[in-house]
N, C-alpha and C positions, 0 to 999 in steps of 0.2 A: 504494500500500500504506500502511495506517495505521501510525503509530508504535506500538511495543509498550511505550512508557515515557511518563511524564509529562514535559512541558517544564519544569514548576516543581513542586517538592514542598516542603511546609512540615513541619518537625519541630523541636520544642523551641525555637521562636523563630528558627529559621534557615530561609531559603529556599534551596533547592538548584536551580540552573538547569542543565538538561542542556546538553551541548555543543551550541553553535550554529554553524552553517555559513554560508557566504556566498551561499547560494542565495536570490535575491530572490523577491518575490511573483510576478514575471512569469516566473520560471524562468531568469533570466539569472544569470551568475556573472562578476563583474569579473575581468579578467586580472591586475591589479596587486594585490600582497599588501596594500599599505596600504589600497586601496579595499575589499578583502575584509574587512579588520579593521574598517573603518568600518561595513560592512553588518552584520557579526557583532555588534559592540557595540551597534548600534541595535536588533537583535533582542533582545539581553540586556536592554537598557533597557526595551523594550516589555513583555517578560515580567515584569520586576520591577514596572513600573507597574501591570500587570494584577493583581498580587498585593498592591498597596498599598505598594510600596517604590520605591527609586530607586538609582542608581549610588552615591549617598552612603552607602548601607547595605551595600555590598559590602565584605566583609572578606577574601576570598580569591578569586583567579582562577587558572585553569590554562590555559595557552596550548599549543596543539599546532600546530607548523609543519612543513611537509614540506621546507623548506629554511631552515636556520638563517641563511642569507644574507639572508633577508627580515626579520630581526629589527629592523633600524633603521627600515624602512618601517612595520612593525606598531607599534613603539613610538611613532613620530611620530603615527600615527593615534590611538592610545589616549591619549597624553599630552594630546591636544586635548580629551578628554572626561572622563577619569577624575579625580575630585576628590582633593584632598589631605586627610588623609594617604592615600597610595596603599595599596591593599589588599596583603596578602601575596600572593605569586605563585609559581607553578611554571611552568617552560618545558620542553617536551619536543619534540625533533625526532623526527618519525615518518617511516616509509618511505612511507606513503600514508594518505589519509583515504578516507571512503566513496565519494567521487566524485573521479576523477582531476583535475578542474578545481579542486578545493578545495586551497588552500594554507594556510588558517588555520581553526582551530576553537578556540572559547573556551567554557569552562564557568565558572560563578561561584557563590559562596556569599555570601549576605547575611544579616545579623543584624537582625531587626526586634523582638526582645524576646519574652518569653514571654507 
């Protein structure tokens, strides 16, 4: 089924990246939350690159975790790739994501100028 939304949308110099999940191109989903975060941020990075931006342009991220106990593993994975200064962030623990294998979903907002 095709998505009913855009993966990236530009408005007023901002790029809004839809929530990305850890489903890989092969249809696999890593078991580990840190590995899932690595897949997810890689997808965010690729979408930004396709729109002429990078992780350096990210000003806000929202993290959705199905288990707040995964936070340390997710932070470690993201700390390895997110530039300084860090973007503003929101973290929400949710009861479930669209696929029960998913433990992490991340959306991002980048500023690229008007």
